[in-house]
N, C-alpha and C positions, 0 to 999 in steps of 0.2 A: 501336392495340394497347394492350390493357389491362395494367396492372401487376398482379402477383399480390397478394393481400391475405391477411392473417392472420385466420383465423377464431377468434373468442374465445367460449368458453363461460362464461357467468356463473352462478356457483354461490353460493347464499346460505350464509353462515356467521354465527355469532353473535359471533365475535371481532371487535372494533372495530365491530360492528353495521353491516357493509357487505358489498359484493359484491367478489369478487376473480376475476381471470382464470386459467383453466387453459389452457395453450397447446395448440392443435390445429395440428400441423405441416402439415396438408394445405393446398393452395393452389389457386387458380383463376387463369385468365389465362395470358399468355405472358410470358417475360422478354425484355427488350431485349438486354442483354448480361450476361455473367457478372460479377457483382460479387465482389470478394474477401471471404473470411471473415476474422474476426479472433479470435484467442485471446490474451487478456492475462492473464498470471499474475503476481500480486503476492505476493512473500514478505514475512513479517512479522519485523522485528528481525534480519534476516540481514546479517551483516557483509560488507564488500567482500572480505575475506580468506577468507570461507567457501566461495567458489567456487574449485575446484581449478585451473581455467584461469587464474585471477588470481594465485593464491598457491600455490607449490609444496608448502608444508607441509600443504595440505588434500588428503586422499585420499578424500573421501566423496561426491563429486558426479560420478560416472561418466556419468550421463545428461546432466547439464547440460554437462559438458565435451565430450561428443559433439556436443551441439547447437552449442556454440561452434565446434567444428571444421567443422561443416556450415553455419555461418552467420557472423554478425558479432558480435564481442564489443566492448563499449564500456568503456573504462577510465577515462573522465572523465565519468561519468553520475551524476546527482544526484537525490535525492528533493526534492520541492518544499517539504518541511518535515521536521523531525526527530522527529515524533511522529505518531500514527496518523490521527486524524480530519482534520487539516489536509492531510496528504499525500494522503489518498484523495480529499478534496474537490478538490484541485488536479488530480489525475489525471482525474477525471470532468468537470471544467469547463475545464481549460486556463488557470485563473486562480489567482493567489496569494490567500492568505487575506484580505489587505487588500481585495480586490475581492469574493470570494465569501462573505465573512463568517465563515468557519470558522477560528478562530485557536487553538483548543485542543480537547481531546477532549470528546466527549459522554459522559454518564453513563448508568447503568442507569435512572435516574429522569428523564432528560432529556425535556422536553416537545417540544422542537424538534429540528432537524437541519439538513442542508444546506438553505439557504433555497429556498423553492419557486419563486422567480422566477429561480433559476439553472437553466440548461438542461444536463442531463447528456449525456454521450456516448451513452448508451443511448437517450435520447429523440431525439437527432439521427438515429441510425441506424434507430431504429424507424420514424420518419417517412419514411426513405429505403427502406423495404421490408424491413428486416432483422428476423429473429427474434432476441430478445436473452435471455441468461441470465446469472445471477449465482450462482456456487457459492462458499460460504465466508463470510468476514468482511465486514461492511458498515460499521458504525461511523459512519454518517452520519444517525442518527435512526431510531427504530423505531415511533414513535407516529403513528397516523393517516396522513396523506398523506406522511409522511417515509419510510414503508416502501418497500423496493426495488420492489415491484410497482407503486407509484405514481410511481416515478422513472425509468420507461422500461424496466424489466426484465419481460419476459413471464413468466419463470420464476425463482424464487428457492429455493435450498436452502442453509441455513447458519445461522450464529450472528450475531445482530444487532450484536455488539460484540466486544471481545477476550475470549478464552476463559478469562481469569483473573477475569472480572467476574461470577462466579457460582460456587457450589459444585458439586461432583460427588461421586458415591459412591466413586470411586477417584481421589483427587487425584494428579496427576502430580508430577514433580520441580519444586520451586520453592524460592526462597531469599528469605526464610525459608519453611518449609513451611506449607501451609494445611490446615485440618481438612476432613474429609468433611462432606457435608450432614447436618444433624441428621435423626434419624428419630423417628417418633412425636411425642410432645410434648416431647422433650428439646431444650434449647437448645444452641447451638454451644458448644464448649469453648474458652474463652479464645483467640479468634482473634487473629492479628496484625492490626495496624491496616490493612495493605494487603490483607487477605483479605476477599472478599465471601462471607460464610458464612450469610446469612439466606435468600437466594433462590437456587434451583438454576439452573444454566446452561441456557438454552432452545435447542432446535434447531427451526428453522422449515422448512416446505415451503410456499411461497407465504405466505399469511397465517395458516396454522395452525401451532401448536406441536405437533410430532409426537413430541418427546421432551424431558423435563425431569425430572431432570438428564440432560445429554448423557453418553453413554459415550465418553470421550475416547480410549480404547484402539482403538475402531473408527472414529473420525472420519475419519482419512486415507483409509481404504478406501471409506468412504461418499462422500467427496468425489470420489474417482477414479471410482467407479461412476456417480455422477450426471453428472459432466462428460463421460465417454465416452458415456453414453446420450444426452445433449443433442447432442453432435457427430454421433452416428450418426443420430438422428432428423432433425436439421436438414439434414444432407447428403443423406439419402434424399428429403427433401421438395423439394429443388431451390431452397430459399430461401437467400439469403446469411445468415450469422449472426455475431453478436458473443457471445463467451463470455468473461466476466470471472471469474477465479478468485482469490479472496482467501484465500490459504493461512493456516492457523493456525500453521504453522511459520515462523520459529523462535522465536516468542513462548512464554514460559512460561505454564502448566506444560507440561513435556515428558512425554510418555507413559511410564509405568513398565513397559509390557509389551514394550518394544523390546529391552532388554538380553539377555533370555533367548534371543533369536534371533541375537544378535551374537557373532561369534567373539572369543575373547580378552578378554571382559568390557570392551568399549569404553565410554568414558565416555558419560553420557546425551546430551550435546550432539552428539557424533559419531554416535550411533545415530539421533537425531532427524533429523540432517542427511541421513543415508542414506535414512530413510523419506521425507523431503520429496523427495529426488532421485528416488526410485522413483515417487512420485505424479506428478511432472512427466513422468517417462519414460512412464508409462501414457497420459497425455494426448497427448503428442507421438506415441506409437505409433498412437493412434486417428486423429489428424490425418493421419499418413502413410498409413494404411490407407484412409481414406475421402475425404480432400480435400487431398492433399499439395500439389499444384501451384497451388492457389488459396486457400491459407490462410496468413496472416501471423501468426506466433506471436512474442509479445514477452514476455520474462521480465525482471522487475526486482524491486526491493524498496521498502518504504515508508519506511524509515529505517535507521540503523545499529544495532549491537548495544546491548542494555540492560546496561551494564557493572555495575550494582549487583547483578545476578544472578550475579556471580562466575563459577564454572565452568560455569554454565548460559547464559552469554552467548557470542556469536560473536567472530570476529576482525576487527579493523579493518585487518589487513595492515600496510603501512608507514605508514598515516595515523594516527599515534599522538598527535597534538596535544601535543607535548612541552612547549610553552610553558605550556599549561594544567595539565598534570600537575605541573609544578613549583609551581604556585600552589595545587594541591589540586583534588580532584574528578575526575570523568570527562570526557573529550572526545568521548564517543560520543553515543548517542541523547539527544535533548532539547537538544543544543548545536548551534552553528553551526560547530564544527570539522569537518574533513573526515570524521572517523570517525562523525559524526552523520548526514551526508547523502550521502556518496559511497557508492553502492550498486552491486552487480553488475547487469549488464544484457546481454541477449542478444537478437538478432533472427534469426529463421529463416523463410525463405520460398524453397524450392527453385526455382531458375530465375530468381529476381528478386533476392534478397539474395546478394551474392558469398560464396563459400565460404572459410572459414578466414581471415577478415580481422579484424584488430584495429584499431578506430577510436579515435583520440585526440580526436575532435570533442567539444567541450563541449556536452553535451546534458542534458536534464532530463525527469523524469516529466511535467512540464508540456507536453512536446512530443507526448505520446501522443495527446492530444485533436485538435489540428489536423492531425497526420499521418494519423491514421485517418480523419478526416472527409474529407480531400483524396483519399485512396486509395479511399474509398467513393463518390466523386463527389457528395458531399453538400455543403451550404453551412454555414458557421459561423453561429451565431446572431447576429442583428443587434442593434445598440444597446448594444454592450459591447466592451471591449478585452480582449485575450488576452496572456498572458505567455509562452506556448509558441510554438514555430515548427514549420512543416512540415519534418520531417527527411527527406523522401523522397529527396532528392538524395544525402544521406549514406548512407542505407540501401541505395541501389542502386549505390553506389560511384562516383557521378558528382561528388561534392564531398567535401571533407574538413573543412570548417569548419562549426561549429554556432553557438552564441551567442558574441558578443563579451563580453556582460555578463550575469551571472546574479546573482540576489539570494537570500540565504538568510535566511528569516524567523526571528525568535526563537521558540523552541519549548519554553520552560519553564525553561531553566537560567539565563537572564539576560535582563533587559529586558522590555518589555511584549510579551505574547504576540502573535505575528503581525507585529510591527513589523519594518521593514527596516533593520537596522543592521550587516549584513555583506554586503560587495559583492565579487563575483568579476569581475575585469576581465582578460580574456585569461589570462595566467599569474600574475597578481597577485591577492591576496585581502586585503581591508581589513576590520578589525574596529573598529567604533565602540563596541562593548560586548563584554565577555567574561565567561564564568562557567563553572564546571564543574558537571555534573550529579552526582547521588549516585554515588559509586564503590563498589567491592566492600567497601572498608574502612569504609564509612559516611560518609566525608568528602564535603563539598560545597565546590566552589571558590567563592571570593568573587566578587561582581559588581563589575566594574571598568568605568567609562566612559573612553573614550580619545578625547581631542581635542587634537591631531590623532590619527588612527587608527593602530593597528598595521597594518603592511603586510608581507605575506610574499610571496616569490617562490617559487611552488610548483614551478617547474621545477627549482630548486636545493634546495628544502627541503620535500619532501612531508610531513615529520613536523611541519611548522609549529613549528619549534624556535626560530629566531632571526629576529625581525622586522628589516626593513631599518633602517639608521641614518637617523634623521629628517633629519639634515643632509646625507645623501648626494645626489648628483645624480640617482640612480635614483629615490629616494623623492620628491624635489621634482618630478620629471617626471611621476610616476604620480599623485600626490595630486590635482592639479586635475582629472584625468580621472575619478577616483573620485568626487569631489564633484559633478562635472557629471552623471555617470550616475545618482547617487542623487537629485539634485535633479530630474532629468528624469522618473524613474519616479514620484516622489512627486507631482509636478505632474500627471502623466498620471492617476494614481489619483484625485486630487482632482477631476478633470473627468470621471471615468468614472461609469457606472451601477453603483454598488456595492450590495452586499447586507449585511444584518446578521442573524446567526443568533440564534435564541432559545435561550439557555442556561438558561432557568428549569427548575426541577425540581419534580416532583410524584410522590410514592410511588405514586399510583394508576395511573401509566402503566407501571409495572414489568411486563415480560412475565411472565405467570403462567398456567400451564396449568389449575391448580385451586386457587383461593384457600382452599379448605377443607382442603387437605392441607399438612402441614409442608413448608416451603421451596418451596411451589407445585408439588409433585410431580404428575405426570399421574395416578399411581396411588398408593394408600397403600403405605407401606413400613415 
C-alpha cells in the first residue's frame, strides 16, 4: 500500500537566487490509518494572568475561556526560555538552548538562525507524510536555508521576526512610541534607540516579500484568513497536517485601529487581547467545522509580559516575583522568575482530551515536540538528547505528573544567556543567579550570584517573596537534590550532540523588497 505524497511545484524567483515550493494539496495513493492533525498556536508576550480562565480579573478572552471549558487548562506550564528566539527554538526542537545553540534573539541583520543540523518538528512530520504550514512570527533566521520553507514548512505566511523590528506607515501603540517609516528621501525623525526606523517591516508568503511595510491594522485578519484557508485545503485533501501559528499578539506595537470598535474606550492592551482571542476563535471554529474529532489544538505562549512597556504589557497574575521587585527591576520577560516563563496553556481535542479539566502537572513548551511526534506515530531524531517529555498520558487524563525537574535558562536579565542557573524541583525553585529586567519606571535589578542558592517553596509562596531559611531542615533537605539535578543535566549536555548558532550580522541580509526605494518599500511612497 503506497503512502500519499506531497506534490511540489518548483517556481523560480530572484529573491535569494533559489527555488521555493508552492504547496499542492492534492495527493495520490492510499492512507493506512488516519493520523491526527495538529494546530499549535503560540502567543507572544502574553501574561499568565491575561487568560480569563486563569485570572478572574481578565474579561477579554471569551474564546480561549470556552476552549478551556471544552478541554484541558494547565496552570503550571512554562516557556522554555523567557525571550523570543530561544523559546521558539525549544518548541520546534524539544531541546534547551544549551543543546540547540539558540541562546538569545536573532536580529534583522542576522546571517544565521536555528542551526541547520537541528531537526524541527515540521521536518519530522513532513517526513511522516504531513503537510506543514507556518502562519505568523518565525524569529529563527530568515537568510538562505534558515527560512521556514527550508526548515520543514511547506507553506509560510508571516513576518520573519518580531513586528517591532521594522517601521510601518501606521505605527501602533508602543512605549516609547516609534516613528512611521520615512517617505521619499526624508530620514527618520529622531527615533528612540529601541525603534527600527530605517527598514520597513516585511510580510512574506513563502520566499517572496508581498508587503513592505506591513499594514499592522489588517495583520490579524490576514493571519486568520491564511490559517483557515490552510486548514480547509489540508482537510479537503485527506492529508494530515501541522499548522503552527506564531501570533503577533501580545507583543508591541499594538494596533491603533482597535479602540474605535471597542465599547467604553477600553485600554489598548485589553482591545488587543480581545482581537487575539477573536483570531484564535476563528481558527478553532474552522477546526471544529472541518476536522474536529481528529485535530489536536495546543495554545500557549513564548514568555511572560514585557513589563517595560508599562500599560501595554500583560498580567503576571499572582506570580509577582516580589523578592526581585524589592531589589529593583521587573520579574517578567527576560527573567527566570515565574512571571517570565509561566505561561497560559490549553489543550483541545474533542473525544480525546477530557473536558473542563485543570491540570497541575509541571509541563513545558519543550514537551510539545515529543508529544506531537509520539501522537503522529513518528520517531524522534536520533543521535541527540531531548529535554521535553511525551505528555500524552497527562493530556488524556491518565496521569497527573509531568516533570520532576525543569530548568529555566538565563534569558537576558542576569547571567550568561542560555546558562542553566535556575532549577525547578517539584514544588521548589532554586536560583543561583537573580536579576531584574527593565521595569516600567526604567529601573533594572542588579545581578546577584547566590551560593548557596535562594530556594522558594512555590506551593506556599507563588509570589516568590521569601526564600527558605538556609539553616532550616527543609532547605537542607532540598539543596542536595537541586545540586544533583543541575549536575546531572550539565553532564548530559556535555556528552550530547550540541549545536552552535551563527549570530554574526551583515546588513546585506536584511529583508528588502526594493533596495532602490526608501525603507525598502515595495512601491514608491
